[in-house]
C-alpha angles and dihedrals in degrees: 000000000000091000093049088049096051092043095049092045091055096043095048093043090056093042091054096051107105090003122143092249092056088056088052089052091053092048094050091047088064091057107034139037112283095235092053092051091047094048091049093049090051092050095046094044091047089056097044094047091049087060092041093051093046089055095044092045096054092039088054095051089053097052133058117253095242091057091045090057091055094047091048093051089050092051092050091052087051090050090052094052090045093053089045090055090053136225129241140165115264118228090255090051092050091047090052093051092047092050096044111131136169129060104354096219093056094041092056094041095053091044093053093044093054093041093053097051106106092359121137094255090056089049091048091051090052091051095048092048092053090067107021140057104293095216093052091046092049093051098039096047092048091050092046091052094045094047092047093047087043088062089054092049090053090051092045095045099039111023100021094215142092128272112251092284099186092057093043093050095050095044095047091046092050091052096049090048091049093051092042098049092044093050093049095050093043091054098039092047100033097163096052119108121256095248093052088052091047094049091047092049091051090048094050093048089048092054092047090050091049093046093052092047090049092055117102109264094252091057097050124095109270090246092060096050120102114271108249114248114247114259116260107248091213093055090043092055090046 
């Protein structure tokens, strides 16, 4: 159970960094008391992850372990690409957060519950619960989510600005791709030595990074495009 808890905590913490619900947490922290927002996030996350763990647990009982490993690896690669693509609040979602009224706890709880349904952190929890101790996954995934969103609350309440989103997206995507590619190779080539799998994983990730860098700028994910240089005030005034 402890290993499942630690694994789930790490995976969900990384998945939540830069996610839409973290942006929601930051926005709510600008309007409500931090402890109300954190409590609401904990309640909503607990409910969502109970559902996720139940789905993953019964799915895992119905599928062979070898196939689960391949599916989990593919899902982590998908999470990596999703994270690299980025996530942001739409104008409509921002408007709903700004107009939220009523009892703060229930407003935030309902917003987070709905935002998490079908999100990548829910899918990651389902994937983890399919092949690990369900109780450890539930506790670890809930803690990972609460800690990650707690960081956003601190930033929103104290600093009032975003975490360095560019670095977070790239680092989180790289970790997901690393886990995913390694799991795929480890399950497809089950008899290969660890060092062969590790070298193959590094080579594949290197090729992916090189391929993305070689793409024309307009086809790259936004986070991998060069940061525009700030305009020269003297030129602007002229």
